[in-house]
C-alpha positions as CSV (number, residue, x, y, z in Angstrom):
1,M,93.0,97.4,107.9
2,T,92.2,101.1,108.3
3,M,94.4,104.0,107.3
4,L,95.1,104.9,111.0
5,S,96.3,101.4,111.7
6,F,99.4,102.1,109.5
7,L,100.2,105.1,111.6
8,A,100.0,103.2,114.9
9,P,103.2,102.0,116.6
10,C,104.7,99.2,114.5
11,K,103.9,95.8,116.1
12,D,106.9,94.4,114.3
13,S,108.9,95.9,117.1
14,E,107.6,93.1,119.4
15,P,109.4,89.8,119.4
16,E,108.1,87.1,117.2
17,T,105.6,84.8,118.9
18,L,106.1,81.0,119.0
19,L,103.0,80.8,116.8
20,E,104.5,83.1,114.1
21,L,107.7,81.1,114.1
22,C,105.7,77.9,113.6
23,F,103.8,79.4,110.7
24,K,107.0,80.5,109.0
25,F,108.5,77.1,109.5
26,V,105.4,75.4,108.0
27,V,105.3,77.6,104.9
28,K,109.0,76.9,104.4
29,R,108.5,73.2,104.9
30,P,105.0,72.3,103.7
31,D,105.8,68.6,104.2
32,T,105.3,69.1,107.9
33,I,101.5,69.2,107.3
34,C,101.2,68.0,103.8
35,T,101.9,65.2,101.4
36,V,102.6,65.8,97.7
37,D,100.8,63.9,94.9
38,P,103.6,62.3,92.9
39,F,101.7,62.9,89.6
40,T,99.9,66.2,89.9
41,K,102.3,67.7,92.5
42,D,99.3,69.0,94.4
43,Y,99.7,69.5,98.1
44,R,97.3,67.5,100.3
45,L,96.7,67.9,104.0
46,R,97.8,64.9,105.9
47,D,95.0,62.5,106.8
48,D,95.6,62.8,110.5
49,L,95.2,66.6,110.6
50,A,92.3,69.0,110.9
51,L,93.0,72.7,111.1
52,P,90.8,75.6,112.3
53,S,90.3,78.8,110.4
54,E,92.8,80.8,112.5
55,I,95.6,78.4,111.4
56,C,94.5,78.0,107.8
57,E,94.2,81.8,107.2
58,N,97.6,82.4,108.6
59,I,99.2,79.7,106.5
60,I,98.0,81.5,103.4
61,H,99.1,84.9,104.9
62,F,102.6,83.8,105.8
63,Y,103.0,81.8,102.6
64,Q,102.4,85.0,100.5
65,Q,104.5,87.2,102.9
66,S,107.4,84.9,102.4
67,G,107.4,85.6,98.7
68,N,105.6,82.5,97.5
69,I,102.9,82.6,94.9
70,V,99.6,80.9,95.8
71,D,98.5,78.5,93.0
72,D,96.0,75.7,92.7
73,K,98.6,73.1,93.9
74,F,99.0,75.0,97.2
75,V,95.2,75.8,97.5
76,N,94.6,72.1,97.3
77,I,95.6,71.9,101.0
78,F,92.2,73.4,101.7
79,Q,90.2,71.2,99.3
80,N,88.3,69.6,102.1
81,P,86.2,72.0,104.2
82,H,85.6,69.3,106.8
83,T,89.3,69.1,107.8
84,T,90.2,72.8,107.1
85,R,88.3,76.0,107.8
86,L,88.5,79.4,106.0
87,K,86.5,82.5,106.7
88,R,88.6,85.3,105.3
89,V,90.8,84.9,102.2
90,R,93.0,87.6,100.9
91,L,95.0,86.8,97.8
92,R,97.5,89.1,96.1
93,N,99.6,88.4,93.0
94,S,98.2,84.8,93.0
95,A,98.3,82.3,90.2
96,I,95.2,80.4,91.2
97,T,92.6,79.6,88.6
98,D,88.8,79.4,88.7
99,D,89.1,75.8,90.0
100,G,91.3,76.9,92.9
101,L,89.0,79.7,93.8
102,C,86.0,77.4,93.8
103,A,87.8,75.2,96.4
104,L,88.2,78.2,98.6
105,L,84.6,79.4,98.1
106,S,83.3,76.0,99.2
107,H,84.3,77.1,102.7
108,R,81.4,79.6,102.5
109,L,83.7,82.6,103.1
110,I,82.6,85.8,104.8
111,E,85.4,87.8,103.2
112,L,87.2,87.5,99.8
113,D,89.8,89.9,98.7
114,L,91.5,89.4,95.3
115,Y,94.2,91.6,93.7
116,N,96.3,90.9,90.7
117,C,95.1,87.3,90.3
118,I,95.3,87.2,86.5
119,N,94.2,83.6,86.0
120,I,90.7,84.1,87.5
121,T,88.0,84.6,84.9
122,E,84.4,85.3,84.6
123,G,83.9,81.6,85.1
124,S,84.3,82.2,88.9
125,L,81.2,84.4,89.0
126,A,79.0,81.3,89.1
127,H,81.0,79.9,92.0
128,I,80.7,83.2,93.9
129,N,77.0,83.2,93.3
130,D,76.6,79.6,94.4
131,F,78.3,80.3,97.7
132,G,77.3,84.0,97.9
133,N,74.9,83.9,100.8
134,S,77.7,83.9,103.4
135,L,79.8,86.7,101.8
136,L,79.9,89.9,103.7
137,S,82.9,91.5,102.0
138,L,84.0,91.1,98.4
139,S,87.0,92.9,96.8
140,V,87.6,92.5,93.0
141,G,90.8,94.4,92.6
142,S,93.1,95.2,89.6
143,Q,93.8,92.4,87.2
144,V,90.9,90.2,88.4
145,H,88.3,89.5,85.7
146,I,85.5,87.9,87.6
147,L,82.8,90.4,86.6
148,P,81.6,90.5,83.0
149,D,82.7,93.5,80.9
150,T,79.4,93.6,79.2
151,L,75.8,92.5,79.9
152,Y,75.2,91.3,76.4
153,S,76.3,88.3,74.4
154,E,77.9,88.8,71.0
155,D,74.7,88.0,69.2
156,S,72.5,90.3,71.3
157,Q,74.9,93.2,70.6
158,K,73.5,93.2,67.0
159,L,69.9,93.8,68.1
160,P,68.3,97.2,68.3
161,E,68.6,98.9,71.7
162,A,64.9,98.4,72.5
163,N,65.1,94.7,71.9
164,K,68.3,94.0,73.9
165,R,67.8,91.9,77.0
166,S,70.7,90.0,78.6
167,A,70.6,86.9,80.8
168,Y,71.7,89.1,83.7
169,Q,68.7,91.3,83.2
170,E,66.4,88.3,83.0
171,R,67.5,86.9,86.3
172,G,67.7,90.4,87.9
173,Y,71.3,90.3,89.2
174,I,75.0,90.0,88.4
175,L,76.1,89.2,91.9
176,R,73.9,87.0,94.1
177,T,75.4,88.0,97.4
178,P,72.4,89.3,99.4
179,N,74.2,89.8,102.7
180,L,77.1,91.7,101.2
181,R,78.1,94.7,103.3
182,K,81.3,95.7,101.5
183,L,82.0,95.7,97.8
184,T,85.1,96.9,96.0
185,V,85.3,96.8,92.2
186,K,88.3,98.4,90.6
187,N,89.1,99.2,87.0
188,L,85.9,97.8,85.4
189,Y,85.5,99.2,81.9
190,V,81.9,98.9,80.5
191,P,81.5,101.7,78.0
192,G,78.0,102.6,76.8
193,E,76.1,100.2,79.1
194,K,74.1,102.5,81.3
195,L,72.3,99.6,82.9
196,Y,75.4,97.8,84.1
197,F,76.1,99.4,87.4
198,P,72.5,99.8,88.4
199,L,72.0,96.1,87.8
200,L,75.2,95.2,89.6
201,L,74.1,97.1,92.8
202,H,70.4,96.6,92.6
203,S,70.4,93.3,94.6
204,L,73.0,94.6,97.1
205,Q,70.7,96.6,99.3
206,N,72.7,95.9,102.5
207,L,75.9,97.6,101.3
208,V,77.5,100.0,103.7
209,Y,80.8,100.3,101.8
210,L,81.2,100.7,98.1
211,D,84.5,101.3,96.2
212,L,84.3,101.8,92.4
213,S,87.8,103.2,91.9
214,N,88.8,103.6,88.3
215,C,85.5,102.3,87.0
216,F,84.3,103.8,83.7
217,D,80.9,105.1,82.6
218,L,79.0,105.0,85.9
219,G,76.4,107.5,84.7
220,D,74.8,110.1,87.1
221,L,74.9,107.6,90.1
222,S,71.3,108.2,90.9
223,Y,70.9,104.4,91.5
224,L,73.2,104.8,94.6
225,C,70.4,106.7,96.3
226,D,68.6,103.4,96.8
227,L,71.4,102.1,99.0
228,K,70.0,103.4,102.3
229,N,72.7,102.0,104.5
230,L,75.7,103.3,102.4
231,S,78.2,105.1,104.7
232,T,81.4,104.8,102.6
233,L,81.6,105.7,98.9
234,I,84.9,105.6,97.1
235,L,84.9,107.1,93.6
236,Y,88.6,107.6,93.1
237,N,89.5,108.3,89.4
238,V,85.9,108.1,88.3
239,Q,85.4,110.5,85.4
240,R,82.7,113.0,84.8
241,L,81.7,113.4,88.4
242,Q,80.4,116.9,87.8
243,D,77.2,115.4,86.6
244,A,76.9,113.1,89.6
245,I,77.2,115.7,92.4
246,T,73.5,116.1,92.7
247,S,73.0,112.3,93.2
248,I,75.9,112.1,95.7
249,C,74.4,114.9,97.7
250,R,71.2,112.8,98.2
251,I,73.1,110.0,99.9
252,T,72.8,111.6,103.3
253,S,73.9,108.5,105.1
254,L,77.5,109.0,103.9
255,R,80.3,109.3,106.4
256,V,83.2,108.7,104.1
257,L,83.4,110.2,100.6
258,D,86.3,110.0,98.2
259,I,86.1,111.8,94.8
260,S,89.8,112.2,94.3
261,Q,91.7,112.0,91.0
262,S,95.2,111.2,89.9
263,N,94.7,113.1,86.6
264,E,94.3,116.8,86.9
265,K,92.3,116.9,83.7
266,H,89.5,114.8,85.3
267,G,89.6,116.7,88.6
268,T,88.6,120.1,87.3
269,F,85.1,121.1,88.3
270,R,83.1,124.1,87.2
271,N,82.1,126.5,90.1
272,E,84.4,124.5,92.3
273,N,83.9,126.5,95.5
274,Q,80.1,126.1,95.2
275,V,80.3,122.4,94.3
276,L,82.4,121.6,97.4
277,A,80.2,123.8,99.7
278,T,77.0,122.0,98.4
279,L,78.5,118.6,98.9
280,V,79.6,119.3,102.4
281,E,76.5,121.0,103.5
282,S,74.3,118.3,102.0
283,L,76.2,115.5,103.8
284,P,76.1,116.4,107.5
285,N,77.4,113.1,108.6
286,L,80.7,113.3,106.7
287,T,83.8,112.6,108.8
288,S,86.2,111.8,106.0
289,L,86.5,113.6,102.6
290,D,89.1,113.2,99.9
291,I,89.3,115.8,97.1
292,S,93.0,115.1,96.2
293,G,94.0,115.9,92.6
294,T,91.0,118.2,92.1
295,N,90.4,122.0,92.0
296,L,87.7,121.8,94.6
297,A,89.8,123.5,97.2
298,G,89.7,126.7,95.2
299,T,92.6,129.1,94.7
300,G,92.9,129.7,98.5
301,V,95.5,131.8,100.3
302,A,98.9,130.9,101.7
303,E,98.7,133.0,104.9
304,H,96.4,133.1,107.9
305,A,92.9,134.3,106.9
306,S,91.4,137.0,109.1
307,S,88.2,137.6,107.1
308,F,84.8,136.4,108.3
309,V,81.7,135.3,106.5
310,T,78.1,135.6,107.6
311,A,75.9,132.5,107.6
312,N,72.5,132.4,109.2
313,E,73.1,135.8,110.7
314,K,76.1,134.4,112.7
315,T,79.7,135.4,112.2
316,L,82.0,132.4,111.7
317,P,85.7,132.1,111.1
318,S,86.4,131.1,107.5
319,S,88.7,128.5,106.0
320,D,91.5,128.8,103.4
321,I,89.3,126.4,101.5
322,P,86.2,128.4,100.7
323,G,83.9,125.4,100.2
324,L,84.7,124.1,103.7
325,N,83.6,127.2,105.7
326,S,80.7,125.3,107.1
327,R,83.1,122.8,108.7
328,V,85.4,125.2,110.5
329,L,83.9,124.4,113.9
330,N,83.3,120.8,113.0
331,P,86.6,119.6,111.4
332,F,86.8,116.4,109.5
333,D,88.6,113.4,110.9
334,F,90.4,113.1,107.6
335,L,90.7,115.4,104.6
336,G,92.5,114.3,101.4
337,L,94.4,117.2,99.7
338,Y,97.3,115.4,98.1
339,G,98.1,116.9,94.7
340,T,95.2,119.4,94.8
341,Q,95.5,122.3,92.5
342,H,96.9,125.5,94.0
343,S,98.7,123.5,96.8
344,A,95.7,123.4,99.1
345,C,97.6,121.2,101.6
346,R,100.0,124.1,102.4
347,R,97.3,126.4,103.6
348,H,96.8,127.4,107.2
349,D,93.1,127.2,108.1
350,I,92.1,123.6,107.1
351,P,89.3,122.1,109.1
352,A,90.6,118.6,109.5
353,K,92.5,116.5,112.1
354,L,94.4,114.5,109.6
355,I,95.4,115.8,106.2
356,S,97.0,114.0,103.3
357,G,99.4,116.1,101.3
358,D,103.1,116.9,100.7
359,A,103.5,119.9,102.9
360,S,105.1,118.1,105.9
361,E,106.3,114.7,107.1
362,E,103.0,114.1,108.8
363,Q,101.0,114.8,105.7
364,I,103.2,112.6,103.5
365,L,102.9,109.6,106.0
366,I,99.1,110.1,106.2
367,A,99.0,110.1,102.3
368,A,101.1,106.9,102.1
369,A,98.7,105.2,104.5
370,A,95.6,106.6,102.9
371,Y,96.6,105.6,99.3
372,I,98.3,102.3,100.1
373,D,96.1,100.5,97.5
374,R,96.6,103.1,94.7
375,P,99.9,102.4,93.0
376,D,99.7,105.4,90.7
377,V,99.4,107.9,93.6
378,L,101.5,105.8,96.0
379,Q,104.5,106.0,93.8
380,K,104.4,109.8,94.0
381,V,104.0,109.7,97.8
382,L,106.9,107.3,98.2
383,N,109.1,109.7,96.1
384,D,108.1,112.5,98.5
385,L,109.1,110.2,101.4
386,Y,112.4,109.4,99.7
387,H,113.3,113.1,99.4
388,L,112.3,113.6,103.0
389,F,114.8,111.0,104.1
390,R,117.5,112.1,101.7
391,Y,117.4,115.8,102.4
392,E,115.8,116.2,105.8
393,T,115.3,114.4,109.1
394,C,112.4,112.0,109.6
395,K,110.9,112.1,113.1
396,N,108.4,109.2,112.7
397,M,110.8,106.5,111.7
398,N,108.6,103.6,112.7
399,N,105.6,104.9,110.9
400,A,107.6,105.5,107.8
401,L,109.1,102.1,107.8
402,N,105.7,100.5,108.4
403,V,104.1,102.3,105.4
404,V,107.0,101.6,103.1
405,L,107.1,97.9,103.8
406,E,103.3,97.7,103.5
407,A,103.4,99.5,100.1
408,M,106.1,97.2,98.8
409,D,104.4,94.0,100.1
410,R,101.1,95.0,98.5
411,H,102.4,96.0,95.1
412,I,105.1,93.5,94.4
413,N,104.7,93.7,90.6
414,E,104.7,97.5,90.5
415,K,108.3,98.2,89.6
416,H,108.3,101.9,90.4
417,I,106.9,101.3,93.8
418,Q,109.6,98.7,94.5
419,I,112.3,101.1,93.3
420,S,111.0,104.1,95.3
421,G,110.3,101.9,98.4
422,S,113.7,100.3,98.3
423,A,115.5,103.6,97.9
424,T,113.7,104.9,101.0
425,L,114.4,101.7,102.9
426,F,118.1,102.3,102.2
427,Y,118.0,105.6,104.1
428,I,115.9,104.2,106.9
429,V,118.2,101.2,107.5
430,K,121.3,103.3,107.0
431,G,120.3,105.6,109.8
432,K,121.4,105.2,113.4
433,E,118.0,103.8,114.3
434,K,118.9,100.5,112.6
435,Y,120.7,99.5,115.8
436,T,117.4,99.5,117.6
437,F,115.6,97.3,115.1
438,V,114.7,93.9,116.6
439,V,115.2,90.7,114.7
440,K,111.5,90.6,113.6
441,I,111.8,94.1,111.9
442,R,115.2,93.2,110.3
443,R,113.7,90.0,108.9
444,R,110.6,91.8,107.5
445,V,112.8,94.4,105.8
446,I,115.0,91.8,104.3
447,C,112.1,89.6,103.2
448,T,110.3,92.6,101.6
449,L,113.5,93.5,99.7
450,L,114.1,90.0,98.5
451,N,110.5,89.8,97.3
452,G,111.0,93.0,95.3
453,M,114.4,91.9,93.9
454,S,113.0,88.5,92.9
455,A,110.1,90.1,91.1
456,H,112.3,92.6,89.2
457,R,115.6,90.8,89.0
458,D,116.4,92.2,85.6
459,D,116.0,95.9,86.6
460,D,119.4,97.5,87.3
461,T,118.0,100.2,89.7
462,M,116.0,97.7,91.8
463,M,118.9,95.4,92.2
464,R,121.2,98.3,93.1
465,N,118.8,99.6,95.7
466,G,118.3,96.1,97.2
467,C,122.0,95.3,97.4
468,L,122.9,98.6,98.9
469,T,120.2,98.2,101.5
470,L,121.3,94.7,102.3
471,C,124.8,95.9,102.8
472,Q,123.6,97.9,105.8
473,F,122.8,94.6,107.7
474,K,125.1,92.1,109.4
475,I,126.1,89.6,106.7
476,P,125.6,86.7,106.9
477,E,124.0,86.7,110.4
478,D,120.9,88.8,109.5
479,V,120.1,86.9,106.3
480,L,120.6,83.3,107.3
481,F,116.8,82.8,107.7
482,D,116.4,83.4,103.9
483,Y,119.8,82.3,102.8
484,E,118.9,80.2,99.7
485,R,116.7,82.8,98.1
486,L,119.3,85.6,98.5
487,V,122.0,83.3,97.0
488,H,119.7,82.7,94.0
489,I,119.3,86.5,93.5
490,L,123.0,87.2,93.9
491,L,124.1,84.5,91.5
492,H,121.7,86.0,89.0
493,I,123.2,89.4,89.5
494,V,126.8,88.3,89.1
495,S,126.2,86.3,86.0
496,E,123.4,88.1,84.2
497,M,123.7,91.8,85.1
498,E,126.0,94.2,83.2
499,Q,129.6,93.0,83.2
500,E,131.9,95.3,85.2
501,G,128.8,97.3,86.3
502,F,128.3,98.6,89.8
503,V,125.5,96.1,90.5
504,Q,127.6,93.1,89.5
505,R,130.4,94.3,91.7
506,I,128.3,94.9,94.8
507,G,126.5,91.6,94.1
508,I,129.7,89.6,94.1
509,Y,130.9,91.3,97.3
510,L,127.7,90.3,99.0
511,L,128.0,86.8,97.7
512,N,131.5,86.6,99.1
513,S,130.2,87.9,102.5
514,L,127.6,85.2,102.5
515,A,130.3,82.5,102.1
516,C,132.2,83.8,105.1
517,Q,131.5,82.7,108.6
518,V,128.9,80.1,107.7
519,D,128.9,76.4,108.4
520,G,129.4,73.6,105.9
521,F,125.7,73.3,105.1
522,Q,125.5,76.8,103.7
523,K,128.9,76.5,101.9
524,Q,127.7,73.3,100.2
525,L,124.4,74.9,99.4
526,L,126.3,77.7,97.6
527,G,128.0,75.1,95.5
528,D,124.8,73.2,94.9
529,L,123.2,76.4,93.6
530,G,126.1,76.9,91.1
531,A,128.4,79.4,92.9
532,I,131.6,77.7,91.8
533,N,130.6,77.5,88.1
534,R,129.4,81.1,88.1
535,M,132.7,82.3,89.6
536,L,134.7,80.2,87.1
537,A,132.7,81.8,84.3
538,L,133.5,85.3,85.5
539,I,137.2,84.3,85.7
540,E,137.2,82.9,82.2
541,D,135.6,86.1,80.9
542,R,138.3,88.3,82.6
543,L,141.1,86.1,81.5
544,S,139.9,86.2,77.9
545,R,139.9,90.0,78.0
546,K,143.0,90.2,80.1
547,V,141.2,92.3,82.7
548,C,142.1,92.1,86.4
549,D,139.5,94.0,88.4
550,D,137.9,93.7,91.8
551,V,135.3,91.2,90.4
552,L,138.1,88.8,89.4
553,E,139.8,89.1,92.8
554,V,136.5,88.6,94.7
555,A,135.5,85.7,92.5
556,W,138.6,83.8,93.7
557,S,138.0,85.0,97.2
558,T,134.4,83.6,97.1
559,M,135.7,80.3,95.9
560,W,138.3,80.3,98.6
561,N,135.5,80.7,101.2
562,V,133.1,78.3,99.6
563,T,135.6,75.5,99.4
564,D,136.7,75.9,103.0
565,E,136.3,72.4,104.5
566,T,133.8,71.5,101.8
567,A,135.2,68.7,99.7
568,I,132.4,68.7,97.1
569,N,133.1,72.3,96.2
570,C,136.8,71.6,95.9
571,Q,135.9,68.9,93.4
572,R,133.6,71.3,91.5
573,F,136.5,73.7,91.2
574,L,138.8,71.1,89.7
575,D,136.0,69.7,87.5
576,G,135.3,73.2,86.2
577,R,138.9,73.7,84.8
578,G,139.8,75.6,87.9
579,M,143.6,74.7,87.7
580,E,143.7,75.9,84.1
581,F,142.3,79.3,85.2
582,F,144.7,79.3,88.1
583,L,147.7,79.0,85.8
584,G,146.2,81.5,83.4
585,C,145.8,84.1,86.1
586,L,149.2,83.4,87.5
587,S,150.9,84.1,84.1
588,T,148.6,86.9,83.0
589,F,148.6,88.9,86.2
590,P,151.8,87.9,88.0
591,D,152.1,91.1,90.1
592,K,148.5,91.2,91.6
593,E,149.2,90.3,95.2
594,E,145.6,90.2,96.4
595,L,144.7,87.9,93.4
596,L,147.6,85.6,94.1
597,R,146.8,85.3,97.8
598,N,143.1,84.4,97.1
599,M,144.1,81.8,94.6
600,M,146.6,80.2,96.9
601,G,144.1,80.2,99.8
602,L,141.7,78.3,97.6
603,L,144.3,75.7,96.5
604,G,145.1,75.2,100.2
605,N,141.5,74.1,100.7
606,V,141.7,71.8,97.7
607,A,145.0,70.2,99.0
608,E,143.3,69.4,102.3
609,V,141.0,66.9,100.5
610,Q,143.0,63.7,100.4
611,S,141.0,62.2,97.5
612,L,141.7,65.2,95.3
613,R,145.5,65.5,96.0
614,P,146.4,63.1,93.2
615,R,144.9,65.6,90.7
616,L,147.4,68.2,91.9
617,M,150.3,65.8,91.6
618,T,151.6,67.0,88.2
619,S,155.0,68.4,87.5
620,Q,153.5,71.6,86.2
621,F,151.4,72.3,89.3
622,V,154.0,71.2,91.9
623,S,156.8,73.3,90.2
624,V,154.5,76.3,90.4
625,F,153.8,75.7,94.1
626,A,157.5,75.2,94.8
627,D,158.4,78.4,93.1
628,L,155.8,80.3,95.1
629,L,157.5,79.3,98.3
630,D,160.1,82.0,97.5
631,S,157.4,84.6,96.9
632,A,157.4,87.7,99.0
633,S,154.0,88.7,97.7
634,D,151.5,90.0,100.3
635,G,154.0,89.5,103.1
636,I,154.3,85.8,103.9
637,E,150.7,84.8,102.8
638,V,151.5,83.4,99.3
639,S,154.6,81.6,100.5
640,Y,152.7,80.3,103.6
641,N,149.8,79.0,101.5
642,A,152.2,77.4,99.0
643,A,153.9,75.6,101.8
644,G,150.5,74.5,103.2
645,V,149.5,73.0,99.8
646,L,152.9,71.1,99.5
647,S,152.7,70.0,103.1
648,H,149.4,68.3,102.5
649,M,150.7,66.7,99.3
650,A,153.8,65.4,101.1
651,S,151.8,64.2,104.1
652,D,150.6,61.2,102.0
653,G,154.1,59.8,102.1
654,P,156.9,59.1,99.6
655,A,154.8,56.5,97.8
656,A,152.2,59.0,96.9
657,W,154.7,61.3,95.3
658,T,154.6,60.0,91.8
659,L,156.8,62.7,90.2
660,A,160.3,62.4,89.0
661,V,160.5,66.2,88.7
662,P,160.5,68.0,90.9
663,K,161.8,65.5,93.5
664,R,160.1,65.3,96.8
665,E,163.3,65.9,98.8
666,E,164.1,69.1,96.8
667,V,160.6,70.5,97.4
668,L,160.7,69.7,101.1
669,R,164.1,71.4,101.4
670,R,162.8,74.5,99.7
671,M,159.8,74.4,102.0
672,L,161.9,74.2,105.1
673,A,164.0,77.1,103.9
674,A,160.9,79.2,103.4
675,I,159.5,78.5,106.9
676,E,162.8,79.5,108.4
677,R,162.6,82.9,106.7
678,W,159.1,83.8,108.1
679,D,158.8,86.2,111.0
680,L,156.8,84.5,113.9
681,S,155.2,87.9,114.8
682,T,153.8,88.5,111.3
683,E,150.2,89.7,111.3
684,R,148.0,87.6,109.0
685,N,145.3,88.0,106.3
686,I,143.7,84.7,107.1
687,N,140.8,83.4,109.2
688,Y,140.5,79.9,110.6
689,R,137.2,78.5,111.8
690,S,138.9,75.2,112.7
691,F,142.4,73.9,113.1
692,E,141.5,70.4,112.1
693,P,143.6,70.4,108.8
694,I,146.6,71.9,110.7
695,L,146.3,69.4,113.6
696,Y,146.2,66.6,111.0
697,L,149.6,67.7,109.6
698,A,150.9,68.1,113.2
699,R,150.6,64.3,113.5
700,V,152.7,63.5,110.4
701,Y,155.9,62.3,112.1
702,H,157.2,60.6,108.9
703,T,157.7,63.9,107.3
704,P,158.9,66.5,109.8
705,E,158.7,69.4,107.3
706,C,154.8,68.9,107.2
707,Q,154.8,69.0,111.0
708,Y,157.0,72.0,111.1
709,W,154.6,74.0,108.9
710,A,151.7,73.1,111.1
711,I,153.3,73.9,114.4
712,W,154.7,77.2,113.0
713,A,151.2,78.1,112.0
714,L,149.8,77.5,115.5
715,A,152.7,79.3,117.1
716,N,152.2,82.4,114.9
717,L,148.4,82.5,115.3
718,T,148.4,82.1,119.1
719,K,151.1,84.6,119.5
720,V,149.6,87.4,117.3
721,Y,145.9,86.6,118.0
722,P,145.8,84.9,121.4
723,D,142.2,86.0,122.2
724,K,140.9,84.3,119.0
725,Y,143.0,81.2,118.6
726,C,144.3,80.0,122.0
727,S,140.8,78.8,122.9
728,L,140.4,77.1,119.5
729,V,143.6,75.1,120.0
730,E,142.4,73.9,123.4
731,A,138.8,73.2,122.2
732,E,140.0,70.9,119.4
733,G,142.4,68.9,121.5
734,G,145.5,70.7,120.3
735,L,147.2,70.9,123.7
736,T,147.2,67.2,124.2
737,L,148.7,66.7,120.8
738,L,151.4,69.3,121.3
739,E,152.4,67.6,124.6
740,E,152.8,64.4,122.7
741,I,155.0,66.2,120.1
742,V,157.2,67.7,122.8
743,H,157.9,64.3,124.3
744,H,158.2,62.4,121.1
745,E,161.6,61.4,119.9
746,N,161.2,62.1,116.1
747,P,160.5,65.9,115.8
748,Y,163.6,68.0,115.7
749,P,164.3,70.7,118.4
750,R,162.8,73.7,116.5
751,I,159.4,71.9,116.2
752,K,159.4,71.0,119.9
753,E,160.4,74.6,120.8
754,L,157.4,76.0,118.8
755,A,155.1,73.4,120.3
756,T,156.2,74.4,123.8
757,M,155.6,78.1,122.8
758,V,152.0,77.3,121.8
759,I,151.3,75.4,125.0
760,T,152.7,78.3,127.1
761,Q,150.7,80.9,125.2
762,C,147.5,79.0,125.6
763,R,148.1,78.4,129.4
764,Q,149.0,82.0,130.0
765,K,145.9,83.1,128.1
766,K,143.7,80.8,130.3
767,E,145.4,82.0,133.5
768,H,144.8,85.6,132.5
769,E,141.1,84.9,131.9
770,L,140.7,83.2,135.3
771,I,142.3,86.3,137.0
772,E,139.9,88.6,135.2
773,T,136.9,86.4,136.1
774,N,137.9,86.4,139.8
775,C,138.4,90.2,139.9
776,A,135.0,90.7,138.3
777,C,133.4,88.4,140.9
778,E,135.1,90.3,143.8
779,N,133.9,93.6,142.5
C-alpha cells in the first residue's frame, strides 16, 4: 500500500460486500470451515473443502482485523498446500512460531510481511531459504528475529580477525532468495561486523526496493552500488550517514531516497546545504526525498525569497531550501520535512507537490500516511492531528479518519499510538460528520477501539478515551456486532479499574446501556460473562463503606435490565446474596429514591419467575414489600413495583402463601388501597418491551387484586403513552383477553371499567392511524 493510497477517498464509505460479510462470519465462527482437534486444539480445514488464495489470504486478513491473534493452531488451517493456497501473507502482532511459519512458506509465497511476531526465531531462516526461489518481497519488521545478529559462532568469535570465517561466508549468502525484488529489514543490530550487510545483499542483485530502517553499523554503503536495479532506498534512523553520502550519490538509479531521522543528534550533517545539493544533483531520477529530522534544509527564510542564483550561466529562481535550488523547476512528487531543524516545512518556496510537516492540515495528513510504519514519529504526528481536531477545524475528515484507523490497526501494541489515536477518534466521531458514517465505517471505528482497549486494558487513559468515544455511538445498536468483546472489556473496567474513578463510572454506564433494548440472548450472555456477580461485588463494596454514589445506583439499574425476562439471571441474583444486599441498601440508604426504584424494578423481574417466588416468601421480605406499598418515593414507581412483586407472589394462590405473618388477606388489602391512590395519568420511569408478565396476571381471576394491578398498569401506559403501548397490547393478544375480562362475571366493576378504557384507547389509536394513512395516500 502506497502513501498516497491513505489519502485517497476512504473505501470504507462503501457498503460492505456480501463477500466481506462472509469473511467476517467465518472468522467469528471458524467451525463453518474447520474442525478442531480434540487433543491439540488445532484448527483443520474440513475434508470436503478446497480454498483458493483469494479466500485464504482474506481469512487471515479479517481474522487479524477482528482483533484475533494468529497462532500455530489457526495457521494449521493452511497446513495442506493442495487444499489451500497462499501467495501473500502479512502477519502483525502474531504468536506463530517457526513451525507455523514453515507451514505458510510451504505454499511458496511471493510475499511475506512479518511485524511484531516475537516467537519467530533464526530457525525460520532455513525455511525461508528452502522456499526462497518464489519470494519477491520479504519484510522482516520490528520484533522479528529471523536474521542472525552475528555472522560468527561463539567459538569463532575467539579467533583472530584474519582467521575468522563463518558458515554464511563459506556458502556465500545469508538469504537465498535470488528473485527478491523488495527487502525490508528493520532494527537489526550487528555492531562491528562490517561484512554482514555486504554479505546479506550480495546475492540479492534483483532488488529494486531496500529498507534498512533503524539498522546499525551499515558502514559506508559502497556495497549498495552493486545493486543496479535499486530504485528505492530507505535509510530511516540509520546513523553516521555523513560518511555514506558519496556512495549514495553513485546509486543513480534511485527514484526514492529516505535519509530521515527521529533523533536530531543523528540528523546533523556538516556543510548541510552542500551535502543536500550534491545528493540531489547526483541523483537526477529522484521523485521522492525525505530529510525529516535533519538539518539538511539549512536555516532558510520564513518569507518569500526574491533572490536569484546563477547556474550554468542561466538565471533560476531559488528555493527557501538552498540545497534544492536545482529542483525548483522540477519539483519532487514528495518531500519529507517533518521535524526538520529550523522549521523547513513552514517555508514558502519548497519544490515539491506533497510535503510532510506540521505547518498545515495537509502536511500533517501526508506525514501520517508517509510514516504509518514508524511508531516513534507516528506518535508525534497523531498528537499534531489531535491538536488540529481539538483547536481547529479539519477539512479532510475522511482522510484523517483513514490514517488514524490505519495507525491504530498497525500498531496495536504501541500504547501511546493507541492513546493519541483514540483521542483523535473521539473528536472525529463527536463531530457532526458522524451522522454521515455508514455502518461499515462505524463498525471499523468500534472494532479498532476495542482492539486497542483489549491490548491496553489496564491503562486508565486508553480506557477513558475508548469509553468516551464509544459513548458517541448508538448503544446498543451500533455495537451488537461485537457485543461479547465489549462486555468483557466493560466488566474488566467496572471491577478492576480505580474504584469511584471516572473510567469506572463511564464503564458501568456503558454496561447498563448495553443491557437495555437487547433481546434475551444478549441479556443471558451478560449474565454468563459474570455481569450479575460483578454488580453484586460493587454493591457489597459500597455497602461496606456506606457510600451511595452513581456507581451503586447504576449497578442496581444494570441488574434490573439484565434480569428482565431472563430467569437464569434472576437466579444468579438470588444465589449471589442479592436479597441480603437489597435489605442492606434499603436500611443504609432509605432516602435514595433512584436507588430504591432500581432495586424494586429488579425484584419485580425476580418475582415474575414462578420457580423463584418461594425464595421470596419470607416474613422479612414480604413485610418489606408490603411497607413499600405506602411509599411515595419517586412518584408511584416504588409503590407500583412493590405491588407488582406482591401480585406475582399472590397469583400462585392461597396454598402457596406459606406465611402466618403477614397474612395474605392483609397484604392484598394494603395493595388494593395503594392502587386506589395512584393517579391514572402519572408519567412513568419504566420501559416495557413485552406485556407478557402483566397479561399473565390479568388472567388471575381467583385473586382480583392481582388482576386489578395488571389492568391498571395497561390503562395507565396506554393512556399516557398510546403511541408506544397500544400496538404492543394488540400485538400480544391483549385486546381479546380484555374483552373476556369485561364479559366475565368475577372481576369487580373498577377492573372492567379500566379494561374497557384500554380497549377504547387502543381502538382510537388504530382509527387515528388509519385516518393518517388515508390522508397520506390522497396527498
